[in-house]
RODREN-393706 format. One record per residue (C-alpha): x, y negated, z negated. Coordinates in steps of 0.001 Angstrom, whole numbers, plus 500000, padded with zeros to 6 digits. Layout:
BEGIN
XYZ...
//
This chain:
BEGIN
731186410929488925728676413310490639725344414683489308725131418558488676722969421025486776725254422939484404724549426272483275726463428031480284726002431619479393727660433896477039726891437473475347725384437380471804727523439537469340730206440416471901732656441195468978730408443699467341730052445156470812733670445677471155733997447284467757731034449647468504732094450674471992735752450362471847737789448679474557737099451058477374733378451137477346733266447450476531735421446736479719732793448641481795729895446826479968731780443478480641732225444294484500728503445248484783727609441869482970729804439731485266728270441566488386724757440657487330725622437069486536727530436546489807724659438043491712722291435515490210724749432678491009725159433808494741721345434293495290720734430644494150723685428809495575725384428442492066729284427660491749731146429630489158733366426953487657734976428881484568734875432172483126736365433044479653735756436649478257731865437083478335731331433369478784730250431767482122730307428079483232728486427416486620727088424454488252724142424036490832723139421132492977719514421726492330718024422133488766715327424071490093717718426664491454719524426747488417716424427757486435715533430161489012719023431933488683718738431945485006715355433661485351716678436278487722719818436905485553717892437534482252715531439904484167718432441770485485720196441919482328717098443238480565716510445983483158720060447283483311721230450445481805724133449605479659726872451854478451726163454125475365722428452719475529723584449337474314721163446286474686723134443379475813721555439936475187722794436882476909722000433130475845721998430570478479721794426782478309720941424265481063721550420625481160721714418049484222724171415134484118727142413713485493730765415014485741734027414263487630735840416892489871739411416990488790742428419328489413741694420964485993738029421379486519734878419213485926735221416685483343732568414697481459730499414411478252727633416079479926729510419214480433730124419500476621726477418570476058725285421597478175727742423975476207726038422568472865722517423273474264723573426867474903725268427276471612721877426682469676720021429669471413719773433284470695720508436386473055717786436557475753716959432807475424717133430171478261717188426581476912716975423330478777717898419866477706715177417317477811716820415908481015716855419362482865713263420206481787711912416872483098713467417519486387712203421007486957708874420744484971706684420308488260708921422547490441709212425824488375708660429190490012705170430679489868704262431766486534707138430060484811706860427292482146708840425308479718708009425343476010708855422132473876710954423319470846711264419802469424714100417588468914717320419111467385720710417860466161723537419728468196726935420469466927728460417683468538726722415536465760725701412943468443722260412012469484719565414486468915718436416391471892714796417543472836715145421179473583712951423323475880712587427134476308712000428687479634709195431158479571708220433655482365707054437141482750710037439529482049711528437085479610711765437608475827709295435148474270709981435227470522713329434141469034714785432941465696714801429212465019717474427338466995720880427249465468720824423410465317721950421319462514718451420999461339717694424732460889717432425351457158719310428663457756722389426456458535722822424702455122724844421629455478724892418037454578726790416908457717725932413267458692724783412406462164727354410482464321726161407502466393729199407616468588730235410457470801733147412768469702735768412526472387738595415064473010740536416862470237739921420230472016743483421132471304743455420115467642740158421910466945741552425030468584744609424810466433742848424023463256740054426815463595742522429666463061744253427896460104740731427794458366740139431461459080743689432395457707744093430014454907741598429005452297742849425386451936743650423419455000744810419947454640744446417396457541747041414790456830747857411551458814747846407774458644744637406006457831742645405556461004744193408562462717740773410207462917741004412956460138737370412427458798735735412735462143738012415729463072737016417393459764733256416867460210733545418123464064735550421112462857733005421844460167730008421611462462731591424133464857732227426497462085728616426436460927727082429705462261724310430731459613726564433139457707727238432316454053726231429267452143726903426596454927729317423699455148729391420794452922730886417225453046732115415546449915732937411956450476735526410956447846736321407278449167734019405607446565735195407892443871737502405936441670738012407941438510739949411127438806737630412686436241734766412010438613736182414344441448734334417591440203731189415616439442731112414309442955731500417678444547728544418904442308726530416042443467727178416649447131726526420443446827723161419648444744724732421379441575722938420092438515725320418835435673725188420769432297725264418297429630728153418878427196729984421138429685732805420087431815731713419454435406734629421508436607733538424501434839729872423906435953731255423776439618733288427013439507730402428977438013728091427685440724730629428451443591731774431804442173729310433745444253729014431450447236730559431712450683731052428262452137733235425652453577733750422383451524735192419385453364736989417172450694737331413699452571739750410904451724741760412625448934744776410438448873743871407958446058742947410906443916745675413319445006746431414883441401742602415513440656741841416860444139744785419181443834743866420556440302740043420719441423741070422677444717743435425032442961740877425944440457738220426543443184740722428794445132741619430763442062738017431332440895735860431140443939737247433812446361734726433014449157734989429430449275737279427751451970738284424171451646739277421432454152740843418293452719741665415124454464744334412965452990747225410742453835749530413309451844749279417112451207747659418212448011750903420242447328749504423331445851749972427113446711748157428582449522747705425137451270748098425078455269748942421499456472747781420271459696749174416912460672746671415174462682748345413568465666747340410671467586745125411129470435746903412444473684748549409843475972748992409975479712751859411723481030754624409786482750753502408139485714749646408726485249747719405558485180744619405855487421741649408133487113743944411079486357744908409391483078741245409525481878741171412960482717744383414126480985744478411752477898742101411769475159743175408219474039742327406760477417738979408697477573737984407087474081738824403639475036736902403912478197733888405510476409733843403038473608734421400040476135731417401265478223729379401622475134729913397732474803728183397316478027731370396465480065731071399181482736734801399537482627736149401919485109739768403185485661741245402540489034744686401671490217744216398102489187742810398663485620744465401918484880748030400667484076746577398283481719744347400788479853747332403083479687749520400307478249746994399341475578746533402950474604750289403570474255750790400419472338748052401536469822750047404890469597746886406653470423745292405941466999741479406255467174740550403523465014742915401083466600741589402070470085738088401555468962738768398211467482740412397195470690737744398471472936735091396245470943736969393238471868736139393703475571732837392151474840734520388852474954738059389334476156739238390526479628741355393655479949744231391523480820743667388995477882743310392128475430746545393573476850748311390079476203747138389447472917747868393116471633751348392584472924751804389391471004750352390794467812752648393792467635755664391570468051754527389331465171753102392029462696755900394474462151754053396626459465754346397210455893757245398774453866760194400269455536759337403598453897755779403772455207755121406013458221755444404382461545751762405076462479750867403779459067752481400374459947751233400316463309747764400809462160748040398132459406749395395856462189746329396720464369743839396101461508745659392981460756745555391794464272741764392415464521741209390575461158743249387621462259741086387140465489737898386725463338736682383376462526737227382119458938733604382895458067733838386474459400737066386850457476735633385720454216732667387997454569734731391128455435736817390478452346733612390134450217732190393334451822734987395374450335733387394967446882730561397525447919730810401252447395729898403482450311726870401949452038724827398736451641721826396937453134721526393472454569719549392246451353722503393186449206725101391454451605722831388235451417722690388500447802726387389309446894728265387499449809726047384665450518727590381870448445730167379151448417731399379027452016728958381465453295725225380363453396722713383424453009721042382369456247724317382920457997724904386258456698722943388072459311724677386708462199728101387037460552727338390721459693726115391434463266729475389997464684731401392260462399729260395293463622730026394326467318733696394216466522733600397745464949734793396278461645731477397144460018729529400435460838725865400286461203723847403461460627719875404093460799718344404830457481714707405411458132713129402251459828716100400066458618719789399910458849722615400532456329726127399263456714729266400490455529733158399724455974735451402379457220737640403115454437740861401753456114739030398540456842737798398536453220741163398861451623742691396233453899739900393706453045740075394598449257743622393794449056743147390246450722740210389706448320742304390633445290745071388387446625742685385335446646740874383536443753737326384791444597737482388481443488735878388036440112733014385897441655732278388531444056732431391349441549730078389228439289727572388779442303727761392491443195726919393390439639724150390838439284722604392104442463722465395721441636721391394921438033718576393138439900717950396248441903717704398384438920715323395973436963713167395577439973712732399344440436712175400009436627708501398992436318707870401017439477709433404087438083706228404926435934703636404854438678702548406490441919705198404851444001708137406059441719709245408684444427710217406107446941711782403742444391713773406855442975715008407443446575715989403661446919718174403987443696719459407408445023720775405351447979722202402664446010723823405020443441727303404375444177726835400654443892724830400764440838727584402776439211730328400344440474728443397375439491728053398937435845731852399421435957732354395715436980730285394666433920731655397215431492735156395797432197734074392232432210734489389971429082730740388959429085729411392137430656727981393896427427724448392580427951724582393544431703725474397096430630722653397362428268720207395914430758721303398509433403721019401241430668717509400222429847716387399880433559717963403187434615716528405328431876713867406885434099716128407231436914718666409048434840716082411413433504714446412092436894717870412933438404719405414631435289722224412090434961722386412199431172726293412238431364726531409312433406724115407429431046726271408420427902729630407443429653728243404073430469726496403180427271728475404782424251731631402638424451729325399318424789726900400198421971729985400079419476730854396377420464729826393592418039728154391548420748725950394359421805723554393387418976723244389753420115719824390702421729718405392939419338715450394349421168717693394942424202720145396753421896717188398792420465716034399816423988719605400906424915719572403009421789716543404966422911718334405633426313721417406797424753719470409013422201717555410848424974720715411183427166722555412748424396719946415326423439721846418252425102725552417041424938725646415704421281722617416465419128724191414718415960724693411491418029721197411822419539719621411926416159721676409263414817720901406976417787717108407737417379717080407008413644719065403837414356716428402642417165713510403406414752714991401406411933715700398503414060712291398435415785710663398286412376713035395507411350711970393551414396708481394528414315708620395311418045705525397354418739706342399083422123710039399476421189708811401187417853706812403578419792709634404393422247712035404835419452709650407252417293708810409311420404712647409755421465713362410686417850710657413343417895711961414482421267715544414753419974714652416533416963713239419460418996716440419826421033718329419635417742716375422498416397714441420590413842710897420509415176709457420082411790711541416724411392710083415653414681706329415924413933706009412602411819707756410208414131705954411874417049702614411733415511703239408121414638704198407188418099701249408700419523698757406980417161700354403520417844700323404174421588696677405203421444696094401765419922698008399773422611695893401772425336698878401968427558698628405224429605702283405287430637703531404872427071700935407268425629701736409783428260705572409677427373704824409728423743702546412820424050705018414532426272707823414078423696705925414853420663704354418002422128707830419511422252707677419812418495703843420207417965703389423030420540706082424992418879704838424381415350701023424578416026700455426075419246696777426897418666695934423178418486698087422023421135695742422343424083693789419078423655696991417044423303698277418481426597694770417633428087695065414029426973698566413582427873697907414958431604694853412764431821697161409783431140699580410793433897696640411157436331695447407581435694698898405979435676700373408093438567703395409035436575704712412089438456707916412529436436706239412795433061703459414801434730706249417302435797707279417735432277704131418037430863702498420349433438705477422767433113705207422809429529701578423285429567701960426133431989704292427946429616701872427266426732698919428791428525701139431719429563701923432335425877698166432254425163697300434712427888695428432225430115697023433128433474694519431122435589695396427888433726699163428669433753699074429170437608697198425896438003699408423951435692702689425203437378701242424491440943700515420976439845703873420585438337705386421557441639703348419050443518704461416435440938708103417210441345707881417041445071706374413582444873709517412171443315711994414184445468713320416243442614713939419769441555712664421964438768714722425182438640712354426522435814709207426503438054709934429499440065710726431516437223707812430536435217705447431131438209707100434509438448705823435469434922702352434284436036702195436480439038703490439379437211700853438989434548698275438669437393699213441887438807700873440534441925704322442278441806705179441254445351704457437776444847706413437959441474709299439582443040709526436927445789709187434156443292711887435493440922714099435909443863713650432397444830714490431261441326717553433610441496718747431745444559718156428260443264719683428945440055722880430424441890722995427130443852722840425025440905725231427070438803722876427481435980723599430967434690720835430776432088718362430815434886720258433440436887719680435584433530716045434674433288715309435495437007717183438654436592715082439547433472712095438994435445713248441556438127714146443943435573710485443895434218709177444273437779711372447309438135710179448841434931706487447952435930707043450122439215708719452957437302712330452448438751713664453044435226717351453395436196717307449974437940715275448385435326717918449467432675720883448142434692718963444876435409718250444527431660721840444870431242722711442358433890720394439783432411721679440230428745725278439990429929724569436761431841722785435066428892725516436175426415727934434240428635725956431077427931725591431531424046721926430905424209718998433150422768716179434237424729713277431817424674710244433087422639707971433922425602710666435790427642711911437591424341708507439168423953708464440187427707711847441913427312711056443617424045707995445364425574709847446221428778713064447735426964710827449872424787708939451224427850712325451968429752714075453454426781711093455809426156711205456950429819714909457325430037715924458709426678718354456771424386721523458249426057720563457727429641719149454246428729722384453180427056724531454321429983722388452416432601722157449333430455725906449397429777726521449818433477724502446534434332726232444707431602729799445812432943729104444259436334731096441209437341729074437943437752729278438478441665728162442119441457725393441253438850723990438731441042724318440877444217722661443743442367719807441651441168719241440209444597719314443707446122722406443192448193724483445696446129723234449174446168722467450587442833725399452821441439724388455970439674724214455212436089724599458775435073728038459373436656
//
């Protein structure tokens, strides 16, 4: 290995240049470009390693010389007279690191790192890695400097890199934000990877064209062959800032086929619409979007994934899918890519050349070195390493497990044991693929090497869904033959042996099992006699988590507790399922329902609450603890307010009756307030006044700010609609309660409603203040309030700030599009229609009114009172200016637009068609 300073360069927008200039002029431009780059290399002793199209890869022995060359190149490129007056901009990346000289060129992880540094820049920009910047900082040419651009995640998904920009006279100084994974313009939820991605260049080069030509690409192969990691790396490489980003949907923890569409919605941040199938909500939200979605681990939900993918392909023309599964989805339009094992050395290759030609050997060496072994491949160790990789069939998971053993086995001992295990473990069923049998044998071999206590812990860990923390492991797994005190050491050992993955989560660590390992351990857990005890412990722990969080969900720290519950959501759901399926789990389900009431409200998970509680409430044993039963009825009533109004009213009445029978003061207040609340949503505000009033009066007597704040918030839904003139003091009282208690969730509801109330009354100053405070409240709990931007748009319009109103309505339009809420798209479009009329753009206003009406018609909902009044006034103005015939033609033109055209027209992406033609 030698140390070099690497320089990567390429022309930004070269494809567009070819289109504009044609091949002849572009060839002349490319020749000029190459001449300028090579002149800079020659002047500073740089060596050209490779050239592909417009991209150069060069190395220098001196980092200072490399920076001087880059600076000279940029000045020359800027001063050059390009064909047809074009302006050619070249991005450059500099990094210093190690690489090996081979017959095929320079090889090393730092070479890839340098390319990633260049890839996040813009044309005309010279970027340096932290290593390169540190080496040249005190030896820069006169007048040059490096500016710290911060720490960025590069597209190799590995460790973040601090990036610096070269600044000097004659170089452009201002650029767009870096194209790193943290850039808001590169929308994604791709997770950081602690381990470096090794190899797979051939596979990536083969799959990328498939994604471009086919809207569904399924990566198939045995468990552990690297499908997930390949798909994530593929997605990162395709993230370029165009469209709506790339999104990973992890399905391993999803057990119910009906939960596939909700899982995709959750990963994409699409809010559930109570009473409406999640798939319909998903399709509406994706209809206008251009994105790549990775559906990871589909095999156990193959039918549901196939149906969902087919629906997306048919209804969302700009969405591309990449699925990972052990078998194809089997639907039309699917391109299948069978992920092969990592490449193995050619015949006769066993020394250093094996690491250069084989991804499997390179992975083994890198992972072994990560264990601190210092493994090198020479004539003595090379044959052993190649033998190990061959016997593991180049499967990444098997190789990583084997490399981890080098912390306590010699290379020879590892090779000897592996050989023995493959003779003993011949795999699963005869019909299973050979690689699957080999992987099972490898995992079983790794498992068999564990001491008994580690085997037991691994089996018990399979009960967790997705990630978990150390406290959970101690609570769930620390019983019987495992003392809680011993859990930390045992878990650490499993992490060391690559059977458990440790991932940073803020200042702490969270853990998870690779899915293949989890399934292996789960089968062995089920085969023994401890599964029921482990499931019971899992349920008890996450019930404790929920009940511990519950009292904190009403005060100033609720944001952090909601985040904690977000992190444990999959395990809370699995714990609830364990309880619901158990013979004695009714009380546990009811306790979860009461403890999670606030969480479900904050995160709009009403359907999840109903699905858990409704079947259990009908059980005879549900009434064994009457107050608990009553509190669960309150949770269910609130959760049903959108999806099943009749059930919500019935549950609310039932809760009130029971609370009166029990003479339970707090339960009665909660029940009365909930009944008032659901009456509003059922369109019966008059019916909701008496219970709401009683709830407020009783809460005042108790002097509990949290309880009074909630009671006033729920009562005000009815009261402000029936008697708006006298609602102001109640809003003031309720908001004061939340200020004293720190209840941000209820404050958000109250402040938003108070803002709308003030807007109706014409008090613009108060409306703006309320809505701004609501935005602060919702941020404090890490939530979203889609109505805020639209409501604030009306405030700004009424305050004669059309530019601010337009920007805010457009923000609401984009947020509503992402959430899939067509009603809010309609309201944002209505705001833009009224603004167009205010500015005298009568034809556009008429068409936007048509767009808004058509969008709302599709929801079956009427206009809210406030917006209906704005709409009437604006329509009258537009109709008067255009005349009835021209107005109707323009309005009909807006209504006739497709959903996609309507959105593009409202957002200004679609030019206005002539409504008179």
